[in-house]
C-alpha positions as protocol buffer text, in pm:
chain_id: "A"
residue {
  index: 1
  type: UNK
  ca { x: 2656 y: 3269 z: 1921 }
}
residue {
  index: 2
  type: UNK
  ca { x: 2790 y: 3516 z: 1668 }
}
residue {
  index: 3
  type: UNK
  ca { x: 2538 y: 3790 z: 1689 }
}
residue {
  index: 4
  type: UNK
  ca { x: 2562 y: 4141 z: 1837 }
}
residue {
  index: 5
  type: UNK
  ca { x: 2475 y: 4017 z: 2183 }
}
residue {
  index: 6
  type: UNK
  ca { x: 2759 y: 3762 z: 2215 }
}
residue {
  index: 7
  type: UNK
  ca { x: 2977 y: 3974 z: 2441 }
}
residue {
  index: 8
  type: UNK
  ca { x: 2680 y: 4085 z: 2650 }
}
residue {
  index: 9
  type: UNK
  ca { x: 2594 y: 3716 z: 2703 }
}
residue {
  index: 10
  type: UNK
  ca { x: 2965 y: 3636 z: 2788 }
}
residue {
  index: 11
  type: UNK
  ca { x: 2975 y: 3922 z: 3042 }
}
residue {
  index: 12
  type: UNK
  ca { x: 2658 y: 3799 z: 3208 }
}
residue {
  index: 13
  type: UNK
  ca { x: 2786 y: 3438 z: 3218 }
}
residue {
  index: 14
  type: UNK
  ca { x: 3122 y: 3544 z: 3363 }
}
residue {
  index: 15
  type: UNK
  ca { x: 2958 y: 3760 z: 3629 }
}
residue {
  index: 16
  type: UNK
  ca { x: 2726 y: 3476 z: 3723 }
}
residue {
  index: 17
  type: UNK
  ca { x: 3010 y: 3228 z: 3754 }
}
residue {
  index: 18
  type: UNK
  ca { x: 3207 y: 3474 z: 3962 }
}
residue {
  index: 19
  type: UNK
  ca { x: 2916 y: 3503 z: 4203 }
}
residue {
  index: 20
  type: UNK
  ca { x: 2893 y: 3124 z: 4227 }
}
residue {
  index: 21
  type: UNK
  ca { x: 3264 y: 3099 z: 4300 }
}
residue {
  index: 22
  type: UNK
  ca { x: 3244 y: 3366 z: 4571 }
}
residue {
  index: 23
  type: UNK
  ca { x: 2940 y: 3203 z: 4727 }
}
residue {
  index: 24
  type: UNK
  ca { x: 3111 y: 2864 z: 4721 }
}
residue {
  index: 25
  type: UNK
  ca { x: 3416 y: 3022 z: 4894 }
}
residue {
  index: 26
  type: UNK
  ca { x: 3213 y: 3079 z: 5204 }
}
residue {
  index: 27
  type: UNK
  ca { x: 3219 y: 2704 z: 5275 }
}
residue {
  index: 28
  type: UNK
  ca { x: 3599 y: 2677 z: 5245 }
}
residue {
  index: 29
  type: UNK
  ca { x: 3763 y: 2527 z: 5558 }
}
residue {
  index: 30
  type: UNK
  ca { x: 4127 y: 2581 z: 5468 }
}
residue {
  index: 31
  type: UNK
  ca { x: 4363 y: 2843 z: 5318 }
}
residue {
  index: 32
  type: UNK
  ca { x: 4448 y: 2636 z: 5010 }
}
residue {
  index: 33
  type: UNK
  ca { x: 4082 y: 2603 z: 4906 }
}
residue {
  index: 34
  type: UNK
  ca { x: 4019 y: 2976 z: 4971 }
}
residue {
  index: 35
  type: UNK
  ca { x: 4322 y: 3067 z: 4757 }
}
residue {
  index: 36
  type: UNK
  ca { x: 4194 y: 2852 z: 4467 }
}
residue {
  index: 37
  type: UNK
  ca { x: 3852 y: 3025 z: 4493 }
}
residue {
  index: 38
  type: UNK
  ca { x: 4014 y: 3366 z: 4508 }
}
residue {
  index: 39
  type: UNK
  ca { x: 4232 y: 3299 z: 4203 }
}
residue {
  index: 40
  type: UNK
  ca { x: 3937 y: 3177 z: 4006 }
}
residue {
  index: 41
  type: UNK
  ca { x: 3724 y: 3476 z: 4106 }
}
residue {
  index: 42
  type: UNK
  ca { x: 4009 y: 3714 z: 4008 }
}
residue {
  index: 43
  type: UNK
  ca { x: 4053 y: 3536 z: 3675 }
}
residue {
  index: 44
  type: UNK
  ca { x: 3685 y: 3564 z: 3599 }
}
residue {
  index: 45
  type: UNK
  ca { x: 3694 y: 3935 z: 3688 }
}
residue {
  index: 46
  type: UNK
  ca { x: 3988 y: 3981 z: 3445 }
}
residue {
  index: 47
  type: UNK
  ca { x: 3799 y: 3802 z: 3172 }
}
residue {
  index: 48
  type: UNK
  ca { x: 3498 y: 4021 z: 3240 }
}
residue {
  index: 49
  type: UNK
  ca { x: 3716 y: 4334 z: 3217 }
}
residue {
  index: 50
  type: UNK
  ca { x: 3844 y: 4214 z: 2879 }
}
residue {
  index: 51
  type: UNK
  ca { x: 3481 y: 4170 z: 2756 }
}
residue {
  index: 52
  type: UNK
  ca { x: 3387 y: 4519 z: 2885 }
}
residue {
  index: 53
  type: UNK
  ca { x: 3683 y: 4657 z: 2688 }
}
residue {
  index: 54
  type: UNK
  ca { x: 3559 y: 4481 z: 2371 }
}
residue {
  index: 55
  type: UNK
  ca { x: 3209 y: 4614 z: 2420 }
}
residue {
  index: 56
  type: UNK
  ca { x: 3340 y: 4968 z: 2472 }
}
residue {
  index: 57
  type: UNK
  ca { x: 3544 y: 4949 z: 2150 }
}
residue {
  index: 58
  type: UNK
  ca { x: 3243 y: 4814 z: 1961 }
}
residue {
  index: 59
  type: UNK
  ca { x: 3042 y: 5108 z: 2087 }
}
residue {
  index: 60
  type: UNK
  ca { x: 3310 y: 5349 z: 1970 }
}
residue {
  index: 61
  type: UNK
  ca { x: 3316 y: 5192 z: 1627 }
}
residue {
  index: 62
  type: UNK
  ca { x: 2936 y: 5212 z: 1599 }
}
residue {
  index: 63
  type: UNK
  ca { x: 2910 y: 5574 z: 1706 }
}
residue {
  index: 64
  type: UNK
  ca { x: 3221 y: 5740 z: 1564 }
}
residue {
  index: 65
  type: UNK
  ca { x: 3400 y: 5714 z: 1229 }
}
residue {
  index: 66
  type: UNK
  ca { x: 3728 y: 5534 z: 1256 }
}
residue {
  index: 67
  type: UNK
  ca { x: 3921 y: 5686 z: 960 }
}
residue {
  index: 68
  type: UNK
  ca { x: 4262 y: 5562 z: 1068 }
}
residue {
  index: 69
  type: UNK
  ca { x: 4142 y: 5214 z: 1171 }
}
residue {
  index: 70
  type: UNK
  ca { x: 4301 y: 5239 z: 1520 }
}
residue {
  index: 71
  type: UNK
  ca { x: 3986 y: 5143 z: 1705 }
}
residue {
  index: 72
  type: UNK
  ca { x: 3916 y: 4852 z: 1471 }
}
residue {
  index: 73
  type: UNK
  ca { x: 4277 y: 4732 z: 1521 }
}
residue {
  index: 74
  type: UNK
  ca { x: 4242 y: 4758 z: 1898 }
}
residue {
  index: 75
  type: UNK
  ca { x: 3913 y: 4574 z: 1887 }
}
residue {
  index: 76
  type: UNK
  ca { x: 4062 y: 4285 z: 1691 }
}
residue {
  index: 77
  type: UNK
  ca { x: 4348 y: 4266 z: 1939 }
}
residue {
  index: 78
  type: UNK
  ca { x: 4114 y: 4258 z: 2237 }
}
residue {
  index: 79
  type: UNK
  ca { x: 3908 y: 3985 z: 2072 }
}
residue {
  index: 80
  type: UNK
  ca { x: 4217 y: 3782 z: 2000 }
}
residue {
  index: 81
  type: UNK
  ca { x: 4337 y: 3819 z: 2362 }
}
residue {
  index: 82
  type: UNK
  ca { x: 3994 y: 3714 z: 2493 }
}
residue {
  index: 83
  type: UNK
  ca { x: 3984 y: 3412 z: 2262 }
}
residue {
  index: 84
  type: UNK
  ca { x: 4319 y: 3299 z: 2406 }
}
residue {
  index: 85
  type: UNK
  ca { x: 4236 y: 3390 z: 2770 }
}
residue {
  index: 86
  type: UNK
  ca { x: 4304 y: 3123 z: 3029 }
}
residue {
  index: 87
  type: UNK
  ca { x: 4308 y: 3101 z: 3410 }
}
residue {
  index: 88
  type: UNK
  ca { x: 4584 y: 2918 z: 3590 }
}
residue {
  index: 89
  type: UNK
  ca { x: 4471 y: 2840 z: 3952 }
}
residue {
  index: 90
  type: UNK
  ca { x: 4792 y: 2680 z: 4078 }
}
residue {
  index: 91
  type: UNK
  ca { x: 5094 y: 2634 z: 3852 }
}
residue {
  index: 92
  type: UNK
  ca { x: 5141 y: 2739 z: 3491 }
}
residue {
  index: 93
  type: UNK
  ca { x: 5398 y: 2560 z: 3273 }
}
residue {
  index: 94
  type: UNK
  ca { x: 5517 y: 2712 z: 2948 }
}
residue {
  index: 95
  type: UNK
  ca { x: 5756 y: 2513 z: 2727 }
}
residue {
  index: 96
  type: UNK
  ca { x: 5950 y: 2640 z: 2427 }
}
residue {
  index: 97
  type: UNK
  ca { x: 6043 y: 2324 z: 2236 }
}
residue {
  index: 98
  type: UNK
  ca { x: 6253 y: 2521 z: 1981 }
}
residue {
  index: 99
  type: UNK
  ca { x: 6499 y: 2640 z: 2240 }
}
residue {
  index: 100
  type: UNK
  ca { x: 6449 y: 2353 z: 2490 }
}
residue {
  index: 101
  type: UNK
  ca { x: 6351 y: 2598 z: 2769 }
}
residue {
  index: 102
  type: UNK
  ca { x: 6062 y: 2613 z: 3010 }
}
residue {
  index: 103
  type: UNK
  ca { x: 5929 y: 2846 z: 3270 }
}
residue {
  index: 104
  type: UNK
  ca { x: 5690 y: 2809 z: 3558 }
}
residue {
  index: 105
  type: UNK
  ca { x: 5436 y: 3078 z: 3656 }
}
residue {
  index: 106
  type: UNK
  ca { x: 5588 y: 3333 z: 3422 }
}
residue {
  index: 107
  type: UNK
  ca { x: 5919 y: 3318 z: 3603 }
}
residue {
  index: 108
  type: UNK
  ca { x: 6265 y: 3286 z: 3459 }
}
residue {
  index: 109
  type: UNK
  ca { x: 6335 y: 3053 z: 3163 }
}
residue {
  index: 110
  type: UNK
  ca { x: 6525 y: 2732 z: 3242 }
}
residue {
  index: 111
  type: UNK
  ca { x: 6711 y: 2500 z: 3012 }
}
residue {
  index: 112
  type: UNK
  ca { x: 6579 y: 2148 z: 2986 }
}
residue {
  index: 113
  type: UNK
  ca { x: 6906 y: 2021 z: 2833 }
}
residue {
  index: 114
  type: UNK
  ca { x: 7171 y: 1844 z: 3040 }
}
residue {
  index: 115
  type: UNK
  ca { x: 7482 y: 1673 z: 2913 }
}
residue {
  index: 116
  type: UNK
  ca { x: 7726 y: 1426 z: 3066 }
}
residue {
  index: 117
  type: UNK
  ca { x: 7945 y: 1143 z: 2952 }
}
residue {
  index: 118
  type: UNK
  ca { x: 7635 y: 933 z: 2863 }
}
residue {
  index: 119
  type: UNK
  ca { x: 7504 y: 1199 z: 2620 }
}
residue {
  index: 120
  type: UNK
  ca { x: 7247 y: 1471 z: 2606 }
}
residue {
  index: 121
  type: UNK
  ca { x: 6919 y: 1446 z: 2795 }
}
residue {
  index: 122
  type: UNK
  ca { x: 6612 y: 1672 z: 2755 }
}
residue {
  index: 123
  type: UNK
  ca { x: 6395 y: 1669 z: 3063 }
}
residue {
  index: 124
  type: UNK
  ca { x: 6090 y: 1893 z: 3094 }
}
residue {
  index: 125
  type: UNK
  ca { x: 5869 y: 1904 z: 3399 }
}
residue {
  index: 126
  type: UNK
  ca { x: 5510 y: 1811 z: 3358 }
}
residue {
  index: 127
  type: UNK
  ca { x: 5179 y: 1900 z: 3512 }
}
residue {
  index: 128
  type: UNK
  ca { x: 4934 y: 1679 z: 3698 }
}
residue {
  index: 129
  type: UNK
  ca { x: 4577 y: 1797 z: 3730 }
}
residue {
  index: 130
  type: UNK
  ca { x: 4428 y: 1834 z: 4075 }
}
residue {
  index: 131
  type: UNK
  ca { x: 4160 y: 1585 z: 4156 }
}
residue {
  index: 132
  type: UNK
  ca { x: 3805 y: 1681 z: 4240 }
}
residue {
  index: 133
  type: UNK
  ca { x: 3876 y: 1597 z: 4605 }
}
residue {
  index: 134
  type: UNK
  ca { x: 4174 y: 1843 z: 4602 }
}
residue {
  index: 135
  type: UNK
  ca { x: 3965 y: 2110 z: 4429 }
}
residue {
  index: 136
  type: UNK
  ca { x: 3707 y: 2087 z: 4709 }
}
residue {
  index: 137
  type: UNK
  ca { x: 3392 y: 2159 z: 4508 }
}
residue {
  index: 138
  type: UNK
  ca { x: 3550 y: 2370 z: 4234 }
}
residue {
  index: 139
  type: UNK
  ca { x: 3575 y: 2080 z: 3982 }
}
residue {
  index: 140
  type: UNK
  ca { x: 3218 y: 2098 z: 3850 }
}
residue {
  index: 141
  type: UNK
  ca { x: 3229 y: 2476 z: 3846 }
}
residue {
  index: 142
  type: UNK
  ca { x: 3553 y: 2482 z: 3647 }
}
residue {
  index: 143
  type: UNK
  ca { x: 3411 y: 2236 z: 3396 }
}
residue {
  index: 144
  type: UNK
  ca { x: 3096 y: 2446 z: 3360 }
}
residue {
  index: 145
  type: UNK
  ca { x: 3300 y: 2762 z: 3308 }
}
residue {
  index: 146
  type: UNK
  ca { x: 3512 y: 2602 z: 3035 }
}
residue {
  index: 147
  type: UNK
  ca { x: 3199 y: 2458 z: 2868 }
}
residue {
  index: 148
  type: UNK
  ca { x: 2989 y: 2775 z: 2883 }
}
residue {
  index: 149
  type: UNK
  ca { x: 3256 y: 3042 z: 2807 }
}
residue {
  index: 150
  type: UNK
  ca { x: 3532 y: 2856 z: 2627 }
}
residue {
  index: 151
  type: UNK
  ca { x: 3785 y: 2988 z: 2875 }
}
residue {
  index: 152
  type: UNK
  ca { x: 4038 y: 2721 z: 2968 }
}
residue {
  index: 153
  type: UNK
  ca { x: 4093 y: 2690 z: 3343 }
}
residue {
  index: 154
  type: UNK
  ca { x: 4401 y: 2503 z: 3455 }
}
residue {
  index: 155
  type: UNK
  ca { x: 4420 y: 2348 z: 3803 }
}
residue {
  index: 156
  type: UNK
  ca { x: 4747 y: 2155 z: 3794 }
}
residue {
  index: 157
  type: UNK
  ca { x: 5074 y: 2125 z: 3987 }
}
residue {
  index: 158
  type: UNK
  ca { x: 5419 y: 2095 z: 3842 }
}
residue {
  index: 159
  type: UNK
  ca { x: 5596 y: 1758 z: 3871 }
}
residue {
  index: 160
  type: UNK
  ca { x: 5965 y: 1696 z: 3802 }
}
residue {
  index: 161
  type: UNK
  ca { x: 6038 y: 1354 z: 3658 }
}
């Protein structure tokens, strides 16, 4: 959908999914499941805030002249951020292959290189996706969110080999 109503549609879809997640949270029987639901609802709220910002900037461009191009520049930046938006429910792993470093959940960077008399070894942690049983009802909702909005939702834990 590349028309003028695209972001209005995205906002409505995000708000609808957030309501579904909050309603589904009522049936949670443990803290882990409630935390996953809360993180997903918060992520959807952040995505909706980004869409509202885009819509506000579009309104400013339509109603006022932008002689310096600042509003247009901000709008393109917001669109780019929204297109790369993702939600990490449990653990987030970021790997920099150029420097052989990794970080978990936006923490400190760690080196993946180790050396001993046998040579140099590069060992990065990996992620394993939670199963539908571990997600406790969120699996189909997460798949629908990714399909309908294009937002990638990660539900994985870090594993050290």
